[in-house]
Structure formats: structure tokens, C-alpha cells
C-alpha positions in Angstrom: 23.4 -11.8 -23.1 27.1 -12.2 -22.8 27.7 -14.7 -19.9 30.9 -15.4 -18.1 31.0 -18.8 -16.3 33.6 -19.2 -13.5 34.4 -22.9 -13.9 32.9 -23.4 -17.3 35.1 -26.4 -18.0 33.9 -28.1 -14.8 30.9 -30.5 -14.5 28.1 -28.0 -13.7 29.7 -25.1 -15.7 30.1 -27.2 -18.8 26.4 -28.2 -18.9 25.3 -24.7 -18.1 27.5 -23.5 -21.0 25.7 -25.8 -23.4 22.3 -24.6 -22.2 23.3 -20.9 -22.6 24.5 -21.6 -26.1 21.3 -23.5 -27.0 19.3 -20.4 -25.9 21.3 -18.0 -28.1 23.5 -16.4 -25.4 27.2 -15.7 -25.8 29.4 -17.7 -23.4 32.9 -17.4 -22.0 34.6 -19.1 -19.2 37.4 -18.4 -16.7 38.7 -21.8 -15.6 41.7 -23.8 -14.4 43.7 -25.6 -17.1 43.0 -28.9 -15.4 41.3 -30.8 -18.3 42.3 -31.1 -22.0 39.7 -29.5 -24.1 39.0 -31.6 -27.2 36.5 -31.6 -30.0 33.7 -32.1 -27.5 34.1 -28.6 -26.1 32.2 -26.0 -28.1 34.5 -23.7 -30.1 32.0 -20.9 -29.6 33.0 -20.7 -25.9 35.8 -18.2 -25.3 38.2 -19.7 -22.7 40.3 -17.8 -20.3 42.6 -19.6 -17.9 43.0 -18.3 -14.4 42.7 -19.3 -10.7 40.1 -17.1 -9.1 41.3 -18.2 -5.6 44.7 -16.4 -6.2 43.8 -13.7 -8.8 43.9 -10.1 -7.7 40.8 -7.9 -7.5 42.1 -5.9 -10.5 42.9 -9.0 -12.5 39.4 -10.4 -11.9 37.7 -7.1 -12.8 39.7 -7.0 -16.1 38.8 -10.6 -16.9 35.1 -9.9 -16.2 34.7 -6.7 -18.1 32.4 -6.7 -21.0 29.9 -9.3 -19.7 26.3 -8.9 -18.7 25.9 -11.9 -16.4 28.1 -14.2 -14.3 27.7 -17.8 -13.1 29.9 -18.8 -10.1 30.3 -22.6 -10.4 33.5 -23.4 -8.5 34.5 -24.4 -5.0 34.7 -27.6 -3.0 31.6 -29.4 -2.0 31.0 -31.7 1.1 32.6 -34.6 -0.6 36.0 -33.0 -0.1 37.8 -33.8 3.2 40.5 -31.1 3.9 43.2 -30.9 6.4 41.9 -30.0 9.9 40.5 -27.6 10.8 37.8 -27.7 8.1 36.1 -24.4 8.7 38.9 -22.1 7.5 39.4 -24.2 4.4 35.8 -24.0 3.3 35.4 -20.4 4.4 38.4 -19.3 2.3 37.2 -21.2 -0.8 33.5 -20.8 -0.5 32.8 -17.5 1.3 35.9 -15.3 0.7 36.6 -16.4 -2.9 33.0 -16.1 -4.1 32.6 -12.7 -2.4 35.8 -11.5 -4.1 34.6 -12.6 -7.5 31.1 -11.1 -7.1 32.6 -7.8 -5.9 34.9 -7.8 -8.9 32.0 -8.6 -11.2 30.0 -5.7 -9.8 32.9 -3.3 -10.4 33.3 -4.7 -13.9 29.7 -3.7 -14.7 28.1 -7.1 -14.6 24.4 -6.8 -13.6 23.3 -10.3 -12.9 25.1 -13.2 -11.1 24.1 -16.7 -10.0 26.0 -18.5 -7.3 25.8 -22.3 -7.0 25.2 -23.3 -3.4 24.0 -26.4 -1.5 20.6 -27.7 -0.5 22.0 -28.1 3.1 21.4 -24.4 3.4 17.7 -25.0 2.5 17.4 -27.5 5.4 19.3 -25.2 7.7 16.3 -22.8 7.2 13.5 -25.3 7.2 14.8 -27.6 10.0 16.4 -25.3 12.5 16.1 -27.9 15.2 18.9 -29.8 13.5 21.4 -26.9 14.0 23.0 -27.8 10.7 25.1 -24.7 10.3 26.2 -24.9 13.9 27.3 -28.5 13.7 28.8 -28.7 10.2 31.5 -26.3 9.0 30.7 -26.9 5.4 27.0 -26.0 5.9 27.9 -23.0 8.0 30.1 -21.8 5.1 27.3 -22.3 2.5 25.0 -20.2 4.6 27.7 -17.5 5.0 28.5 -17.7 1.3 24.9 -16.8 0.3 24.8 -13.9 2.8 28.1 -12.5 1.6 27.5 -12.6 -2.1 24.0 -11.2 -1.9 25.4 -8.3 0.2 28.2 -7.8 -2.4 25.6 -7.1 -5.0 24.7 -3.9 -3.2 22.3 -1.9 -5.3 24.2 -2.5 -8.5 23.9 -6.2 -9.2 21.2 -8.9 -8.9 22.6 -12.0 -7.1 20.6 -15.2 -7.1 21.5 -18.4 -5.1 20.8 -21.9 -6.4 20.7 -24.5 -3.6 21.5 -27.8 -5.2 20.9 -31.5 -4.1 22.5 -34.7 -5.3 23.4 -34.3 -9.0 23.9 -37.1 -11.5 25.3 -37.0 -15.0 28.6 -36.9 -16.8 30.8 -34.9 -19.1 33.8 -35.7 -21.4 37.3 -35.6 -19.9 36.4 -36.0 -16.2 35.7 -39.0 -14.0 32.6 -38.4 -11.8 33.3 -37.6 -8.2 30.6 -40.2 -7.3 33.0 -43.0 -8.3 35.2 -42.8 -5.2 32.7 -41.4 -2.7 29.8 -43.7 -3.5 30.1 -46.1 -6.3 33.1 -47.9 -5.0 31.4 -48.5 -1.7 28.5 -50.2 -3.5 30.6 -52.1 -6.0 33.0 -54.0 -3.8 31.0 -55.6 -1.0 28.7 -58.6 -1.5 26.1 -57.2 0.9 25.5 -53.4 1.2 25.0 -51.9 4.6 23.4 -48.5 4.4 21.3 -46.3 6.7 17.6 -45.9 6.1 16.9 -42.4 4.8 16.9 -40.5 1.5 17.5 -37.4 -0.5 16.5 -35.2 -3.4 18.3 -35.7 -6.7 18.4 -34.2 -10.1 19.9 -34.7 -13.6 22.7 -32.3 -14.4 20.9 -31.1 -17.6 18.0 -29.8 -15.5 20.5 -28.0 -13.2 21.8 -26.3 -16.3 18.3 -25.2 -17.2 17.8 -23.8 -13.7 21.1 -21.9 -13.9 20.1 -20.2 -17.2 16.6 -19.6 -15.8 18.1 -17.8 -12.8 20.2 -15.6 -15.0 17.3 -14.8 -17.3 14.5 -14.3 -14.7 15.8 -14.8 -11.1 15.0 -12.3 -8.4 17.8 -10.6 -6.5 18.5 -12.0 -3.0 16.4 -15.1 -3.6 17.6 -18.5 -2.6 16.1 -21.2 -4.9 16.0 -24.8 -3.7 16.5 -26.6 -7.0 15.8 -30.3 -7.3 13.7 -33.1 -8.8 13.1 -36.6 -7.4 12.8 -37.4 -3.7 14.2 -40.9 -3.4 15.1 -43.3 -0.6 18.7 -44.5 -0.3 17.4 -47.9 -1.1 15.8 -46.6 -4.3 19.0 -44.8 -5.3 21.2 -47.8 -4.6 18.9 -50.0 -6.7 19.2 -47.6 -9.7 23.0 -47.5 -9.3 23.2 -51.3 -9.1 21.0 -51.7 -12.1 23.2 -49.4 -14.1 26.2 -51.5 -13.0 24.4 -54.6 -14.2 24.3 -56.3 -10.8 22.0 -56.9 -7.9 22.9 -57.2 -4.2 21.0 -57.3 -1.0 20.8 -54.0 0.9 20.5 -54.1 4.7 19.5 -50.9 6.4 21.5 -50.5 9.6 19.8 -48.7 12.6 20.7 -45.2 13.6 22.9 -46.2 16.6 25.1 -48.4 14.3 25.3 -45.6 11.8 26.4 -43.2 14.5 29.1 -45.7 15.6 30.3 -45.8 12.0 30.4 -42.0 12.0 32.6 -42.0 15.2 35.0 -44.4 13.5 35.1 -42.2 10.4 35.9 -39.2 12.6 38.7 -41.1 14.3 40.2 -42.2 11.0 40.1 -38.6 9.7 41.8 -37.3 12.9 44.6 -39.9 12.6 45.3 -38.5 9.1 45.1 -34.9 10.2 41.8 -34.4 8.3 38.4 -33.0 9.2 35.2 -33.4 7.2 33.0 -30.5 6.4 30.1 -32.6 7.6 30.7 -33.8 11.2 30.5 -37.6 10.7 28.6 -38.3 13.9 25.9 -35.7 13.4 25.9 -36.6 9.7 24.8 -40.1 10.5 22.5 -39.1 13.3 20.6 -36.3 11.6 21.2 -36.5 7.9 22.0 -40.0 6.5 19.3 -41.6 8.7 16.6 -39.0 7.8 14.7 -38.1 4.6 16.1 -34.9 3.2 13.2 -34.4 0.9 11.6 -31.1 -0.4 9.2 -29.9 -3.0 11.0 -28.2 -5.8 7.9 -27.2 -7.7 8.1 -23.5 -6.8 11.6 -23.0 -8.1 10.9 -25.2 -11.1 8.0 -22.9 -12.0 9.9 -19.7 -11.4 13.1 -20.8 -13.2 11.6 -23.0 -15.9 13.6 -26.1 -15.6 12.3 -29.6 -16.4 12.1 -32.8 -14.4 12.7 -36.4 -15.1 15.5 -38.6 -16.4 17.2 -39.4 -13.1 17.6 -43.1 -14.1 19.4 -42.1 -17.3 21.5 -39.6 -15.4 22.6 -42.3 -13.0 23.4 -44.6 -15.9 25.6 -41.9 -17.5 27.4 -41.4 -14.2 28.1 -45.1 -13.8 29.2 -45.5 -17.4 31.6 -42.5 -17.1 33.0 -44.0 -13.9 33.7 -47.4 -15.4 34.1 -46.9 -19.1 36.1 -50.1 -19.4 33.1 -52.1 -18.3 30.7 -50.7 -20.9 32.8 -50.6 -24.1 
């Protein structure tokens, strides 16, 4: 197949490109010129530059003509804290933008599309008592994104959704986002204060396998929770510290103290005119102090991606964040 990856020079898009090439597909990308492409970037990938958030419908359709499949791998995740209010920001960049691209792809004759989404949408379905979409604008937009792009497929395009958890790994030319939002918070203090909970996580190479699997065999309208290892925060922190070559005590703070920290975070954001896509108070009350675990075996079987290697993926992420420490 001839595959167009929106965001193929980004973290997930780059690794998906490598996997598509390894399986014999032709690959092109439509991306922002925000990273210098060196010898590390495969010459076989045809690169177009463009901003899908500002391109016209006609311009998008022209750029997407001639391809069999599309992967939509752009848009802010929950680690981005935009100017308040958060909902219009995420709605424009997650819901409206992806719907515009999928509609253009449909008109260009593309027949299969995969949109990368969040595992928070999984838990919005499986744990309705938490009211995740109601309380968190980012999660609400992820739910709306899936609904919109599936509808845009109409009867002419298969659209599959991949709901992704914590992803570790690295790529040339980019500093991992985990450096500022997580690693620095673990690297600086002598004692780490963290809630008691956990999450699912996966190596980026296996996400790439899931993306290709969804293009090759995914079912229209299906939402696939993609993941690998269910790990406590303590377990994750120990893997990160080990990769950093250090060891520190970790003290699990109780839920009420985590909620207080969330209130302080919310106040700090408000002073700066910002609003998080995940409400900090409810984040600490219902997410960070809980175990966001799930069984990915069904999606693994259907999409054919592998498991394992999370320790190595975390090491790669740490090394890419602090290359000066590991020369």
C-alpha cells in the first residue's frame, strides 16, 4: 500500500514509518518543518511540508491524492497546558483538525485511515462513574475526536481508532517530552513524593506495529485500546531512576495531599492564564491515585503487535533526554 502519515517526522509517525517500510509499504509524510532531517531519516520516505491545521480542504485533498491509507499522528496530548479556556484549544486541534483531514482523505480516494487517540477514552467507556469526559476537557475532546472521524468515513472509508497509554522510546533530532513533564521532577529532589497508583505503558516500537496492523487489518469504527505493561507508579519510577543511574526513596502521598497539590497546580495555572486539559484536582483524585490498568491482549491479537521491552524503552527515553550524561 501507499501510506500517507500526517506527522511522519514526529515521534509516533517516525516509528510507524519505519515499520511500514519494513513490511514493504510505500511511505510519504505531510509534516511541519520543525526538525532537521539528517542521514537518520529514510530516503525512501517522500516528505511534503505543510500545516494541516491551516491548510485548505482543497490543499489537503491535493496533498493526499494517490494514497491508499492514512495515519493521523499529530495533535497535542494531555501534557500540553494551553491558555485558558482549554476546551476550545483541544477541540480545534484534536476534533476539528482531524475531521477536516479525514474528510479530505475520503475525497482524495483514501480507503483506510488510522487516528491516534488516548487511552483516557478507553476509561471513559469502562469507568463511567469517574465522568472523565465531563470533568476533563482533553478527554472530552478525545472522545469527540473518535466520534467525528468515524462519522467522516461515511460509507467510503474505514476509520480505526488507536487508544494509546504512556509511551516510551526515542527518535533522532527530538528531545522526549517526558524530560520536562516527568524526568526533571524525579531528577532534582532527594526524596520523591508521588501518589500511589499506576498506569499501562508500552514501547514505541510496539505502537508502530499496532499502527501498521490497524491499517492492514483493522475494522471500521473500532476503538482499539493499545498497551502492554500494567505498572505501578513506584515501579515506573524505579525503572526511570535505574536508567538515570541513581536511587532515591519514594514516599507515596495520600489522596487528600495529592488533591491539595492539584488545587495548587490549578491556582498556578490560573495566575498564568493557563488551563490544563486534565483538571488537576480531579486528576489527582481519580486518575493519579488510581490504577489505570487494562488488558491489551484482545487488541494485540487483532492487530498483531508484540509486547515487552519497556525497560529498554525507558532507558532510551532517559538517554535521549540527557545525552550529555551518557556519552
